[in-house]
C-alpha positions as CSV (number, residue, x, y, z in Angstrom):
1,M,-1.0,1.7,12.2
2,F,2.4,2.0,10.6
3,D,3.6,5.3,9.3
4,H,6.4,3.4,7.7
5,V,8.5,0.2,8.1
6,T,12.1,0.3,6.9
7,I,14.5,-2.6,6.6
8,R,18.2,-2.7,5.9
9,V,19.5,-5.0,3.1
10,R,22.9,-6.3,2.2
11,G,22.4,-5.7,-1.5
12,R,20.0,-2.9,-2.4
13,A,19.8,-3.7,-6.1
14,A,19.0,-7.4,-5.5
15,S,16.4,-6.5,-2.8
16,E,14.8,-4.0,-5.1
17,R,14.4,-6.6,-7.8
18,F,12.9,-9.0,-5.3
19,Y,10.3,-6.6,-3.9
20,S,9.4,-5.1,-7.3
21,T,8.9,-8.6,-8.6
22,V,6.6,-9.8,-5.9
23,L,4.7,-6.5,-5.1
24,I,3.7,-5.6,-8.6
25,P,1.2,-8.5,-8.7
26,L,-0.4,-7.0,-5.5
27,G,-0.9,-3.7,-7.4
28,I,2.0,-2.1,-5.5
29,D,4.4,0.0,-7.5
30,K,7.6,1.7,-6.2
31,T,6.7,5.1,-4.9
32,Y,10.1,6.7,-5.3
33,R,13.9,6.0,-5.1
34,T,16.5,8.3,-3.6
35,N,20.2,7.9,-2.9
36,L,19.3,6.5,0.5
37,F,15.9,4.7,0.2
38,S,13.7,2.7,-2.1
39,E,10.1,3.1,-1.1
40,W,6.8,1.3,-1.8
41,Q,4.2,3.5,0.0
42,D,4.8,2.7,3.7
43,F,7.5,0.1,3.2
44,A,11.1,1.1,2.5
45,L,14.5,-0.5,2.2
46,A,18.0,1.0,2.5
47,E,21.5,-0.4,2.1
48,A,23.1,-1.9,5.2
49,E,26.2,-0.3,6.5
50,R,28.6,-0.9,9.4
51,R,26.5,1.1,11.9
52,S,23.2,-0.2,10.5
53,P,23.5,-3.9,9.5
54,A,21.0,-5.8,7.6
55,T,17.6,-6.6,9.0
56,R,17.2,-10.3,10.0
57,R,14.5,-12.7,11.2
58,L,11.6,-10.5,10.3
59,H,8.2,-11.5,8.9
60,V,6.4,-8.9,6.9
61,A,3.0,-9.5,5.3
62,F,1.6,-7.3,2.5
63,V,-2.1,-6.6,1.7
64,A,-3.4,-8.7,-1.2
65,P,-6.8,-7.4,-2.4
66,T,-7.8,-10.9,-3.8
67,R,-6.8,-14.5,-3.4
68,E,-5.8,-14.6,-7.0
69,Q,-3.2,-11.9,-6.3
70,V,-1.8,-14.0,-3.5
71,D,-1.3,-16.8,-6.0
72,E,0.3,-14.5,-8.5
73,F,2.7,-13.0,-5.8
74,W,4.0,-16.6,-5.1
75,R,4.1,-17.6,-8.8
76,A,6.0,-14.4,-9.8
77,G,8.5,-15.0,-7.0
78,T,9.2,-18.7,-7.5
79,E,9.4,-18.3,-11.2
80,A,12.0,-15.6,-10.7
81,G,14.1,-18.0,-8.6
82,Y,13.3,-16.8,-5.1
83,A,12.9,-19.3,-2.3
84,D,9.5,-20.6,-1.4
85,D,8.6,-20.3,2.3
86,G,5.0,-21.7,2.0
87,P,2.7,-22.1,-1.0
88,P,-0.6,-20.3,-1.4
89,G,-3.4,-21.7,0.7
90,E,-5.7,-21.2,3.7
91,R,-4.3,-20.9,7.1
92,P,-7.3,-21.3,9.4
93,Q,-5.1,-21.2,12.5
94,Y,-4.9,-17.4,12.0
95,R,-8.5,-16.7,10.7
96,D,-11.2,-18.8,9.1
97,D,-10.8,-16.8,5.9
98,Y,-7.0,-16.3,6.0
99,Y,-5.3,-17.0,2.7
100,G,-1.6,-16.4,2.3
101,A,1.6,-17.4,0.5
102,F,5.2,-17.0,1.7
103,L,8.6,-16.3,0.1
104,L,12.1,-15.5,1.4
105,D,13.8,-12.2,0.4
106,P,17.5,-12.1,-0.4
107,D,18.4,-11.6,3.3
108,G,16.2,-14.6,4.4
109,N,13.3,-12.6,5.8
110,S,9.9,-14.1,5.4
111,V,7.7,-12.1,3.1
112,E,3.9,-12.9,2.7
113,A,1.0,-11.8,0.6
114,V,-2.2,-12.2,2.6
115,N,-5.9,-11.9,1.9
116,H,-8.5,-12.0,4.7
117,G,-11.6,-10.2,5.9
118,R,-9.9,-7.7,8.2
119,L,-7.1,-6.4,6.0
120,R,-5.3,-3.3,7.0
121,R,-6.7,-0.1,5.6
122,G,-4.6,2.8,4.4
123,G,-1.3,1.0,3.9
124,I,0.3,-1.9,2.2
125,V,1.9,-3.6,5.3
126,D,-0.8,-5.7,6.9
127,H,1.2,-7.1,9.7
128,L,4.7,-7.9,11.1
129,W,5.9,-10.8,13.2
130,I,8.9,-9.8,15.3
131,R,11.0,-12.3,17.2
132,V,12.1,-11.2,20.6
133,A,14.7,-12.5,23.1
134,D,12.4,-11.8,26.1
135,L,8.7,-11.7,25.4
136,A,7.8,-10.1,28.8
137,A,10.4,-7.4,28.3
138,A,9.3,-6.6,24.8
139,K,5.6,-6.5,25.8
140,G,6.5,-4.1,28.6
141,F,8.2,-1.7,26.2
142,Y,5.3,-1.7,23.7
143,E,2.8,-1.3,26.5
144,T,4.7,1.8,27.6
145,I,4.6,3.5,24.2
146,A,1.1,2.2,23.2
147,P,-0.9,5.2,24.4
148,S,1.2,7.7,22.5
149,A,1.4,5.4,19.4
150,G,-2.3,4.5,19.3
151,L,-1.6,0.8,19.9
152,Q,-3.9,-1.7,21.6
153,L,-2.9,-5.0,23.1
154,R,-5.1,-7.5,21.3
155,T,-3.5,-10.9,22.1
156,D,-1.5,-11.8,25.2
157,T,-0.4,-15.5,25.5
158,P,2.9,-17.2,26.5
159,E,3.5,-17.8,22.7
160,R,2.5,-14.5,21.2
161,V,1.7,-10.9,22.1
162,Q,0.0,-8.8,19.5
163,F,-0.5,-5.0,19.3
164,A,-3.0,-3.6,16.8
165,H,-4.8,-0.5,15.7
166,A,-8.5,-0.5,16.2
167,E,-9.5,1.5,13.2
168,T,-7.0,0.6,10.4
169,F,-6.6,-3.1,11.5
170,G,-2.8,-3.3,11.0
171,S,-0.9,-5.3,13.6
172,F,2.4,-6.6,14.8
173,S,3.1,-9.7,16.9
174,L,5.9,-10.4,19.2
175,V,7.0,-14.1,19.4
176,P,9.8,-15.7,21.4
177,G,13.0,-16.7,19.5
178,P,16.3,-15.5,18.2
179,A,15.6,-11.8,18.0
180,T,14.7,-9.8,14.9
181,E,17.5,-7.3,14.3
182,H,17.9,-3.9,12.8
183,L,14.2,-3.2,12.1
184,H,12.8,0.3,12.0
185,M,9.1,0.9,12.7
186,A,7.5,4.3,12.7
187,F,4.0,5.1,14.0
188,P,2.0,8.2,13.2
189,A,1.3,11.0,15.7
190,G,-1.4,13.6,15.5
191,E,0.3,16.2,17.6
192,D,3.9,17.1,18.5
193,A,2.9,16.6,22.1
194,D,2.3,12.9,21.4
195,V,5.8,12.6,20.0
196,Q,7.2,14.4,23.1
197,R,5.2,12.2,25.5
198,F,6.3,9.0,23.6
199,H,10.0,9.9,24.1
200,Q,9.7,11.2,27.6
201,E,7.7,8.2,28.9
202,A,10.0,5.6,27.2
203,V,13.2,7.2,28.5
204,A,11.7,7.7,32.0
205,A,10.9,3.9,32.0
206,G,14.6,3.1,31.3
207,Y,14.5,2.5,27.6
208,R,17.3,3.8,25.4
209,D,17.0,7.2,23.6
210,N,17.9,7.1,19.9
211,G,17.0,10.7,19.0
212,P,15.1,13.3,21.0
213,P,11.9,15.0,19.8
214,G,12.6,17.6,17.1
215,E,12.2,18.5,13.4
216,R,14.1,16.4,10.8
217,P,14.0,18.7,7.7
218,Q,16.3,16.2,5.9
219,Y,13.1,14.2,5.4
220,H,10.7,17.1,4.7
221,R,9.8,20.4,6.2
222,G,7.7,19.8,9.3
223,Y,8.8,16.3,10.0
224,F,8.7,16.1,13.8
225,A,9.9,12.9,15.3
226,A,11.5,11.1,18.2
227,Y,13.2,7.7,18.4
228,V,13.8,5.1,21.1
229,L,15.2,1.5,21.0
230,D,13.1,-1.5,22.0
231,P,14.7,-4.2,24.2
232,D,16.2,-6.0,21.2
233,G,17.7,-2.8,19.8
234,N,15.1,-2.1,17.0
235,N,14.6,1.6,16.2
236,I,11.1,2.7,17.1
237,E,9.8,6.1,16.0
238,L,6.8,8.4,16.5
239,V,6.4,11.0,13.8
240,N,4.0,14.0,13.1
241,H,4.3,15.0,9.5
242,H,2.3,18.3,9.9
243,R,0.3,17.4,6.9
244,R,-3.3,18.6,7.0
């Protein structure tokens, strides 16, 4: 589903402490740290700057292999002084077996640990909820890029639009409201042609280019990607790593 999800934060050290505190109970250790990024598998954060302000109004849910780990995520966070956004418990409005707990990160984003019977495979980000200023416009954008990005429209109601991956089960939902800002989502591509088609079709449909198809060796050799902006200005990427 996600190749990676990156957020910008106002205080990198404070956000690192938060995410390390709450992700360790889920069995998620920091993958690496560079001058620019701190990364936990397919989730990363970077310091906000003038041209890239902090991510706001995002909900991100992390995979919890057991319900006990959901409890420990919430306990570790609240005991460290982080704000509760919903204690551990069942949320049958989402699924009969849905069990989650919620905290707020230092920038006020909602962070969840979740356990249910259809958890995402192959990554730690189970799902995102993204607020959008215009639900129809946002849906139109993601429908445009869906074939190249391997996304499927799963839910389509006036209150929520959800795109998901059929095999890995990850998802993101679009919901109306004050828009999520300064989010970066990257989806994996199997071929360079997918990256090129993603960019070409999005730009042809009138969406804003944020970086044409090409290799980005500053990330690693063979990193071939393209970038466009969704209607709320979030940076959306398709990338082929050329890793076999």
